[in-house]
DRENVOTI-983931 format. One record per residue: residue in three letters; x negated, y, z of N, C-alpha, C, O in turn. Coordinates in steps of 0.02 Angstrom, whole numbers, plus 50000, padded with zeros to 5 digits. Last residue first. Layout:
residues N
AlaXYZXYZXYZXYZ ...
This chain:
residues 82
Lys431635424354806431505423154734432025418354704431995416754645 Phe431815425254938432245429454897432145428154820432535430554779 Leu430865417355000431545414954998431995419154955432525416754937 Asn429575425654918429735419254952430475417354945430695415854890 Thr430125442354877429615437154886429915431254923430435431854955 Glu430465455354764430775450054808430235444354814429955442054765 Glu430555471954712430115466454730430485461854780430765464054830 Ser431555480554689431035480254638430545474754649430155472854605 His433265482854717432675478854733432185479254675432375478254618 Cys434105496354758433915492854696433255489154709432725492354711 Gly435415498854877434705497554862434605493954796434965489154780 Leu436585512354899436415505254891435675504854873435355509854857 Arg437755522954967437045521754952436915514454953437105510855000 Val439275530054900438915524854941438175524654921438005526054864 Pro440675540854896439965539654876439655534654926439755535154987 His442305534254864441815537054910441115535854886440965530654858 Ala444025535654823443345533854802442855537454847442985543154867 Ser445635529154870445115534454870444445531654848444315525654856 Asn446965523054770446455522254821445895527054814445695528854758 Gly448005523654680447785529954711447285528854767447175533354808 Arg448375513154607448685513654673448455519854711448665521154767 Ser447605513054494448325515454490448665516054556449195519154562 Gly446415506654532446445514154523447175516754520447305522354542 His446355494054655446565496054587446675503654583447005506554626 Gly444915493154765445635491854746445745494554676445285496954642 Leu443775506154786444035499754811444765498954790445165503554796 His442445513354708443165513154707443405506454732443245501354701 Leu441035522454741441335515954749442095516854752442355520754792 Val439765530954660440425531454688440785524654684440825521654631 Asp438045529854715438585529754664439255530554699439305530854760 Glu436315531354740436985532954763437445532354703437265534154647 Phe434895521154788435265525354739435965526654768436175523454816 Phe433255517254848433965518754859434265522454803433925526654772 Thr432155504254797432325511354797433075512354808433475508654781 Gly431225490854879431605494154824431715501554835431395504654878 Arg430895474454935430715481554930431095484554870431245481354820 Ile430855460555044431185464054988430975471254990430885473955045 Ser430095444855093430205452155097430565454555036430595451254984 Ser429595431055195429985433955144430025441455150429995444255205 Gly428965426255312428545428555257428925431455197428615434155151 Glu429615423355427429375417555389429025419855325428795415655286 Val429965436455473429445432455509429185426755465428585425455465 Tyr430175448455340430425443355388429845439255414429325438655382 Trp430345465455295429925459555298430175454955353430365457355407 Val430945477455187431145473055244430715466755239430705463355189 Gly430985493955132430625487755132430845483955195430915486955249 Tyr431465507855028431565503355087431115497255078430905495655023 Ser431455525454977431345518354968431465514555034431555517555087 Cys431805539454882431895536254947431875528754938432225525954897 Leu430575546654769431195543254783431195540154853430675538354881 Asp429355551254728429875556354743430535553354766431015557054781 Gly428435538854799428405544254749428915549454773428905551654831 Ala429375532754907428955529654858428955534854800429405534954760 Cys429715534855083429685537255014429235533254972428745530454997 Arg430825534355220430255531455185430305533555111430845533855082 Ser431995539255269431415538955317430765536255281430235535955312 Cys433385548255241432845545055206432225545155250431965550455266 Gln434395555255302434335548155320433815544555278433795538355279 Ser434485567955179434685565355244434645557755248434835554255201 Glu433035568855071433745569155082433895566255151433485562655179 Gly431695566555061431895572655093432645573455104432875577855139 Cys431745558954901431405559654965431655566454997431795571254961 Ser433345555454823432685558554826432425558554897432795558354946 Val434175542454750434135546354812433415548754818432945544754818 Trp434825543054583434295540454628434305545254691434435551254685 Arg436535540854538435945545154546435465542054595435685538854643 Phe438085538754447437465535954474436935541254482436865545754440 Thr439205542854380439105545654445438455543054479438295545054535 Ser439385536054264439315543154258439135546554325438955552454326 Ser438665520754226439015524454278438885531954267438305533954261 Gly437875513654140438605512454135438995516654186439605516054188 Asp436585515454178436815519154121437555518754107437835522654069 Pro436375506054279436505513254297436755517254238437115522154248 Asp436975490854295436715495154242436875502454256437445504754246 Phe436585477154398436945483454392436605487854339435995488454339 Pro436335461054322436105466754361436545472954348436835473754294 Ala437655448754324437155452754289436935458454330437325460754372 Asp437785436554456438055441754414437495445254377436915444754396 Leu436975427354524437605424854490437835430054440438065428254385 His435185427154505435795429754534436405427354493436345425454435 Thr433545423554550434125421554507434745423754543434835422554603 Gly432355437054579432655430454589433235429254540433375433354497 
């Protein structure tokens, strides 16, 4: 679909990694990677693969902590998500 910001570039992150099948809290797989899919009653859906990266909240000079987070990389968007 059309988005306001440029897509996330994994090559720009030294801490990016794909979440593998068999890792904790992975209940669905696409090949060797942990995946997701959500379907809505009106027919829209999103599908993709989970990744993990480190999230820094706030300004780095303030010593805010960084934490690993899992996010989704959409590979398919239908109907209202287009």
